[in-house]
C-alpha positions in Angstrom: -27.6 58.2 -24.0 -28.2 57.5 -27.7 -29.3 53.9 -27.0 -32.1 55.0 -24.7 -33.5 57.0 -27.7 -34.1 53.7 -29.7 -30.8 53.7 -31.7 -29.5 50.2 -32.4 -25.8 49.6 -31.5 -23.7 46.7 -32.8 -20.6 46.4 -30.6 -17.8 43.9 -31.4 -15.4 43.3 -28.6 -13.2 40.8 -26.8 -13.7 42.7 -23.5 -16.9 42.2 -21.5 -16.4 45.4 -19.6 -16.9 47.4 -22.8 -20.5 46.2 -23.1 -22.6 49.1 -21.9 -25.4 48.4 -19.5 -28.0 49.4 -22.1 -27.1 46.4 -24.3 -29.6 43.6 -23.5 -28.6 40.9 -26.1 -25.2 39.3 -26.4 -23.9 36.9 -29.0 -20.7 34.8 -28.4 -18.8 33.7 -31.5 -16.1 31.0 -31.7 -14.3 30.3 -35.0 -17.1 32.2 -36.8 -19.9 30.2 -35.2 -22.5 31.3 -32.8 -22.0 29.5 -29.5 -24.4 31.6 -27.4 -27.1 34.1 -28.1 -29.5 35.7 -25.6 -29.9 38.0 -22.6 -26.7 39.4 -21.3 -27.1 37.8 -17.8 -27.7 34.4 -19.4 -24.8 34.6 -21.8 -22.0 36.3 -19.9 -21.6 33.6 -17.3 -18.4 32.1 -15.9 -19.3 28.7 -17.4 -20.0 30.0 -20.9 -17.0 32.3 -21.1 -14.8 29.6 -19.6 -15.8 27.2 -22.4 -15.3 29.9 -25.0 -11.8 30.9 -23.9 -10.7 27.5 -22.7 -9.8 28.5 -19.2 -11.6 29.1 -15.9 -13.2 32.5 -15.8 -14.5 34.7 -12.9 -17.3 37.1 -13.8 -18.2 40.0 -11.6 -20.9 42.7 -12.2 -21.0 46.3 -11.1 -23.3 49.1 -12.3 -24.6 47.0 -15.1 -21.1 46.2 -16.4 -19.7 42.6 -16.6 -16.0 42.0 -15.7 -14.6 38.7 -16.8 -11.1 37.6 -16.0 -9.2 34.3 -15.6 -9.7 32.5 -12.3 -6.8 31.3 -10.2 -6.6 27.7 -8.9 -8.6 28.8 -5.8 -11.4 30.2 -7.9 -10.5 33.8 -7.2 -9.5 36.2 -10.0 -6.0 35.5 -11.3 -3.8 37.8 -13.4 -5.1 39.3 -16.6 -4.5 36.7 -19.4 -5.6 35.9 -22.9 -5.5 32.7 -25.0 -3.5 33.3 -28.2 -4.4 31.7 -31.5 -1.5 29.3 -31.0 -3.3 28.0 -27.9 -0.7 29.5 -25.5 -2.0 31.7 -22.7 -0.4 35.2 -22.4 -0.4 36.6 -18.9 -0.1 40.3 -18.1 
């Protein structure tokens, strides 16, 4: 792909699964402030994402992609959810 040819890509997303495997560096922002910056494997962890979103997160990887979703009470992935600006959690 284009990134293998040396092209720089800046991707802004709320969805970890959109981060293509070729991306090596990830920056997490919260309220406009950098809360994590580094190698993808070191930044996209359940602990860091859980603190960022304010709820338990499960992270799974497959084929170089990272899939993050809320964890259930048992630690297993729960329903798809998002924390709204109001602080409420919307569940899909």
